[in-house]
C-alpha positions as CSV (number, residue, x, y, z in Angstrom):
1,R,8.0,9.2,0.1
2,V,6.9,5.7,-0.5
3,G,6.4,4.1,-3.9
4,W,3.2,2.6,-5.3
5,E,4.9,-0.8,-4.9
6,V,4.7,-0.3,-1.1
7,L,1.1,1.1,-1.1
8,L,-0.5,-1.4,-3.4
9,N,-1.9,-4.3,-1.3
10,K,-1.3,-7.3,-3.6
11,A,-2.2,-9.7,-0.7
12,G,-5.7,-8.3,-0.3
13,T,-8.8,-9.9,-1.7
14,T,-9.7,-7.0,-3.9
15,F,-6.4,-7.3,-5.8
16,R,-6.5,-11.1,-5.9
17,K,-10.0,-11.0,-7.4
18,L,-8.8,-8.8,-10.3
19,P,-8.6,-10.4,-13.7
20,E,-5.1,-11.6,-14.5
21,A,-4.8,-9.1,-17.3
22,D,-5.2,-6.3,-14.7
23,K,-2.6,-7.7,-12.4
24,Q,0.0,-8.2,-15.2
25,G,2.4,-5.5,-16.3
26,L,1.7,-3.1,-13.4
27,T,3.1,0.4,-13.9
28,K,2.9,3.4,-11.6
29,A,0.0,4.8,-13.6
30,K,-1.9,1.5,-13.7
31,A,-1.4,0.9,-10.0
32,I,-2.5,4.5,-9.1
33,A,-5.6,4.0,-11.3
34,L,-6.4,0.7,-9.5
35,M,-6.0,2.3,-6.0
36,M,-8.1,5.3,-7.0
37,A,-10.9,3.0,-8.3
38,Q,-10.7,0.6,-5.4
39,P,-9.2,2.3,-2.3
40,S,-9.3,-1.1,-0.5
41,M,-6.2,-1.9,-2.6
42,I,-4.2,0.6,-0.5
43,K,-2.3,-1.1,2.2
44,R,-3.3,0.2,5.6
45,P,-2.6,1.8,8.0
46,V,-0.4,4.5,6.7
47,L,1.4,6.4,9.5
48,E,3.6,9.5,9.1
49,A,5.6,11.1,11.9
50,D,8.7,13.2,11.8
51,G,9.2,12.5,8.1
52,T,9.0,8.8,8.5
53,V,6.2,6.9,6.7
54,L,5.2,3.4,7.8
55,V,2.8,1.3,5.7
56,G,1.0,-1.8,6.9
57,F,0.5,-3.3,10.3
58,K,4.0,-3.4,12.0
59,P,3.6,-3.1,15.8
60,E,7.4,-3.1,16.5
61,A,8.0,-0.4,13.9
62,Y,5.2,1.7,15.3
63,R,6.6,1.3,18.8
64,A,10.1,2.3,17.7
65,M,8.7,5.3,15.7
66,L,6.5,6.6,18.5
67,L,9.0,6.2,21.3
68,K,11.7,8.3,19.6
C-alpha cells in the first residue's frame, strides 16, 4: 500500500544518528532491516481507513479522511 520510502523516517534522530554508510545506498531490504531493528525509524502515526493509508502527522488529511 505504501512504499518503504514513505514509512522510513529520515528526518528522525534515530536515522540521522546512523553512520553515513548505513544511510547511503538504501534499498527496500536495507530499509526494512533498519526499521525492524529500530522501530523508531518508522514514520508515525500510520492510519488506515477504507483502503486509504496515511503516514505521518497530517491533520488536514486526517480530517478529510475521517469526514468521508
